[in-house]
N, C-alpha and C positions, 0 to 999 in steps of 0.2 A: 803723819796721818796714814793709816793703812788703807790702801785702795781695795775696793771690792772687785773681784774678777767675775765676769759674766761671759758665758759662751753662748753662741747662737742656738745650740741644741737645747739649752735651758729655756730659752724664750719659745722655741718651737715645740716644746714638749706638749703632748696632747692635753694633759690635765691643766697646764698653765693656760693654753689657748682656750680651753673650755671655760675656765673660770673667768678669763678676760671677756669672753663672749657674753656671759650672763651679766657681767658688770656693765659692759657697753650697751646692752639691750635693756637695762633696767628702766622701766617707765616709758619705753619707746617701741614696744613690740608691735603696736598697731601701725607703725609707719611702714610703708611699702618696702623700702630698702632693707629694713631690719627683718621684717617677716619673710622676705624673699631669701635673705641670708640664712635664716633659721630653718626654712623649708628644705634646704639642701645643706644642712649643717656639716655633715661628715665631709662631703666633697669640698665645701668652702674652707673648712679648717685644714684639710689636707693640702689644698692649693696654697693657703697662707703659710703653712709650715714649710712647704717646698720653696716658696718665695723668700722666706727668712734664710733658709740654708743656702739658697742660690744667690743671695744678696741682691734681689731684684725688687724688694719692697722698701719703702712704701710707694704707692702709686703717685702721690704728690699732687693729686687734683683736689681742688677745694670748691665748695659751693659757697659763694659770697652773698651776704644779704645784710641789710642795715637794720639796726635797732636804735631805740632812744631810751637810755637808761642812766641818768636822765638826758645826758648829752648824746648826740648821734655817734654810733660806733659801727664799724664794719666787722661782722663776724665771718670767719672762714671755717666752714664745717668740712672736715675730712670725710671721705667715703667710709662706710661702715667697716669695711675690712681693715682700713688704716686705724680706725678707732679701736678695733679689737687688738691690733698690734700695739698701740699705745698703752692699753691696759695691761697687755702681756708684759711689756717692759716695766711698767710701774709695779706690777706684782713682785718683781725681783729687786727693784731699786728704791721703792718708797722709803724703806727704813734707812737706807744710806742718805737719801735726801733729808729725811727728818733729823737724823743725828747731826747733820752739819749745821742746823739752825741754832740760833740762840734761844734761850727759854721763852722770851716774850715776842717771838715771831708766830703769827697766828693764821696765816694763809696756808692752804694745802697741807694741813696737819690734822690727823685724827684726834678728836677730842678737843680741838681748838675752835677756830672759826671766828666770824665777825662779832658775835654777841659776847663771847668770852673776852675778845680784845677790848670791847667797849667797857666791860667791867674792870679790866686791868687798868685801862686808862683812868677810870674814875678813882681807883685805889691810889695811883700815882699822883693824881691831882690833889688828893688829900694829904700826901706826904711831902711833896716838894714844891718849892716856891715858884719857879719859872719853867715854862715849857717852850719848845720849838717844834712847830709842825711843818713838815715838808712833803712835797709830792714831786715825783720825777716828771719832767715834761715829755709827753708822747712816749711813755715808757716802752711798751711792747714794740713799737716801731723803731725804737732807738737802740735796741739790744744788738750788740756787735757779734756776728757769727764766729769770727776767729777767737775773740775773747771767750765766748761761751764754750766753744769746743775745748779750749785750753783748760777752763775750769772743770769741765766734765772729765777730762783726762787726768786731773788731779784727784778725782773722786773714784773713778772706775778704771779698770784695766781689762784687757782683752781686745786685741786689735780689731777683730771683725765686729765686736760689739760697738766700739767707738766709731767705726765706720758707719754702722747702722744709725747711731745717733746723729752723725754728721749728715747722712742722707736726709733724715727727718728735718733737721735744721735747714738744709739747703732747698727743701721743697717750697719755701716761701721767702720772699724778700720784697720789701716795699721800696728799697733802694739797694744798690749793689752791696752785698754782704751785711745787710741790716734788716732786722725785724723778725718778730715771731707772730704767727697768726693767732689773734684772739679767738677763743673758742676751741682750741686744741688742748687736750689733757696734758700732753708733754710740754706744751708752751707754758702752762701754769707752773709746773714744777721747775722748768728751766729758769723762768723769770724769777721765781721765788729764790732760787739758788744764787742767782746773779748778784744779789745784794747782801749776801751773808758777810762778805768782808767789810762792807760799810757798817753793818751792825757791830761787828767786833771792833772796828776802829773806834767807834764812838764809845762803846762800853769799856774800852781799855783806858780811856781818859778818866783821871780821878775826879774831874769836875762834872762829868756826866753821871747822874745818879741813877737813871733808869731809862729804858727805851721800850716802846711798843711799836711793832711794824705789822701792817697787813698789806702784803704785796709791796707796792711802791709808796704807800701812804705811811709815813713814819712820824712818831712823836718821841722826843727825848726831853729829859728834865735836868735842869741845873739849879744851883742855889741863887744865882744872880744873873743879871742881864749880860754883864761883861763875859762871863764864862760861856753863856749861851751863844753869843756872837762869835767867840773864838772857835767853839766846837763846830758851829755852822760853817765857818770859813774852811776849816780842815775837811769837813764833809764835802763841800763843793769841790775842793781841790782833788780829793780822792776820786770822786765820781767822774770828774773831767779827765784826769790823767789815766786812771786805771780801768774805767768802764765806759768812757766816751758818752757820758750822760750829763744832762743839765737839769737843775732843779727849776720848777716853775717859779716865776718871779714872786708870786703871792705867798711868800714864806711868812708864817705867823710866829711872832715872839711875844709872849704875854705872860702875865701872872696867872698861876693856876686857878686862882679864885674866880677868874672870869670865865673859865670853862672853854670848851672847844667843840667843834662838830667833827665826828669821827664815825666812819662806817654807817652813815645815814642817821645818826642820833646826835642830839645836842647833849653833851656830857658836862656836868658840873660836879663839884665835890659832893654835893648833897642830893643830887637828883639826875636822872636820865630822862630826857624828853624826846618825843618824836620831832623830827624836823618838819618844816612846812611841807616839804615834798612827800614825806611819809604820811603825814596827816591827810594830805589831799588824796593820796592813793587809797587810804583807808575809806574815805568818804566815797570815792568813785567806785571802789569795789563793792561796798555796801549797796549803792544804788544799782549797780549792774545786776547783782544777784537778786535783790528785792524786785527789780523790774521784771526779770525773767520769771520769777515766781508768780508775780501778779498777772503776767500775761499767760500763765499756764504752760510755760515752756519747760519748767523743771518742777519736780515734786519737793516735798518738805525735806526729805533726806538729802537731796542734792543742794537745797538751800542751806541746810546746816553745814554740809561739807564746804560750800562756798564761803560761808561766814567764817569757818575755822581757818581757811586759807588767808582770808583778809585780816583776821584778828591776830594771826601768829606774830607778825613783826611788832605789833603794838604791845604784846605781852612782855617784850623785853625792855619796855620803857615804863616809867611811872605814869601810866596813862589812864588809870581807872576813872579818876575824876573828870578828865577831859572827855573820855568816851561817854560817860553818863550825860555830860552837858551836851555833847554832840547828838545823842539820841533825843534829848529834849528839844533841841533846836531843829533837828531833822528826823522826825519820827518815821518809822518804816512805812506805814501806809499799806501794809500787806493784807490782802483779803483772806479771810479764814476759809473760804470754800475750797481753796487748793490744798488744805492740810490733810 
């Protein structure tokens, strides 16, 4: 495998940093930190470029906050200048990360994503008899820094660039030498890359017929239960010995005809349904926007935009009949005088 050489001056190049800034600022320009950075853009980019060349970035400070999606998670948001740095790095490395992936890996890849992963899962459910669905326990917090740095050194070259990646990795640890911050762009790509060898291990087995992975949520297919159990045992051993990871206990081994839940959808060979959680979010979103409209807090155009956002996840499922029934059971009750 030929490694990609990257030098610091490529990252610090003005056009690269400018492109990275617009990517990092997309949809966030009204936030004070972003608007302040853009107000003195030339000076801030010059400072960042100098920090890259002097090897004094990233700053390594994170703003931590909790979300529930659906389970509680702690998000660590890097300062905006560090987010620009992350985009500047990905501008040059994204293709290399992408080319390392197997075909049916769907996270952090242009033109892929969760919805395409769901459709691919459905295709494989129709083709193969048995599936195994696994999830890594505490994935982001379990990633080993030394192992990750070694994997990146196998993909890239340039001593100063690898030192920059190492500094980014070392800005966060939930235990000595362990963990990546959820919410960081580089963390997503690093974490996705960390499991490539596990994908290839499974697909190299003649009894594994197909695999779909979205970050650390993986499904693979076999022709019988015995083959599935043996492939699972080999996967456990690989993750433990070579990645210092453990699978969650709730591994699912089942016939494909029974279907499975993947990326927030209930997927069966003949249909894709909303999960209970997604259906609840749809109803809550509808009520929120309809209530705001009825109270005169938003206009009809804003209501329509809100509906579109609420509807988007449902459009990727066979949900038309369910949504019609939901409207009958829970009519909008919107007053026309706000139109």
